[in-house]
C-alpha positions as CSV (number, residue, x, y, z in Angstrom):
1,M,121.4,69.5,66.1
2,I,124.7,68.2,67.3
3,Q,126.0,66.3,70.3
4,Y,129.5,65.5,71.5
5,A,131.3,62.8,73.5
6,Y,135.0,61.8,74.0
7,T,137.4,59.2,75.0
8,L,140.8,59.6,76.6
9,Y,143.7,57.4,75.6
10,N,147.5,56.9,75.6
11,L,149.3,56.0,72.4
12,N,149.5,52.2,72.1
13,G,147.9,51.9,75.6
14,A,144.8,52.3,77.6
15,E,141.6,54.0,76.4
16,T,138.6,55.1,78.5
17,S,135.0,54.2,77.6
18,L,133.0,56.8,75.8
19,S,131.9,59.8,77.9
20,P,128.2,60.6,78.3
21,M,126.8,62.5,75.3
22,S,126.6,66.3,75.7
23,D,123.3,68.2,75.5
24,L,121.9,68.7,72.0
25,Y,123.0,72.0,70.5
26,P,121.2,73.6,67.6
27,L,123.0,74.3,64.3
28,D,120.8,76.8,62.6
29,K,120.8,80.3,61.1
30,G,119.4,82.0,64.2
31,I,116.1,82.3,66.1
32,G,113.2,82.0,63.7
33,N,115.4,81.4,60.6
34,G,115.5,77.6,60.7
35,G,118.3,75.3,59.6
36,G,120.4,75.2,56.6
37,G,120.5,72.8,53.6
38,V,122.9,69.9,53.3
39,N,126.5,71.1,53.5
40,E,125.4,74.7,53.8
41,V,127.5,76.8,56.2
42,V,125.3,78.4,58.9
43,G,126.1,80.9,61.6
44,A,126.3,78.4,64.5
45,M,129.8,77.5,65.7
46,P,129.8,75.4,68.9
47,V,132.8,75.6,71.2
48,V,133.7,72.3,73.0
49,V,135.2,72.6,76.5
50,I,136.3,69.4,78.3
51,E,137.0,70.0,82.0
52,D,138.7,67.8,84.6
53,V,140.7,65.7,82.1
54,D,142.5,62.8,83.8
55,P,146.2,63.6,83.5
56,K,147.0,59.8,83.1
57,Y,146.0,60.1,79.5
58,T,147.8,62.1,76.8
59,Y,145.2,62.2,73.9
60,I,141.5,63.0,73.4
61,K,139.3,61.6,70.7
62,L,136.3,63.8,70.1
63,Y,133.1,62.4,68.6
64,S,130.3,64.4,67.1
65,V,126.8,63.1,66.3
66,E,124.8,65.3,63.9
67,Y,121.1,65.0,63.6
């Protein structure tokens, strides 16, 4: 399982607080096949889309939390 969050920032300037965490997304081999071993590559490949980004900031830090 994995979750994502982000902050927006300007170089040598302001940074936002951490966004709310995303929903939990499974990282597994498919329905009924379970998860993989440590450092095993599985078929899941999440795509992260961040909408409505404040144009006052020029950079994004993306955080992932893997369970």
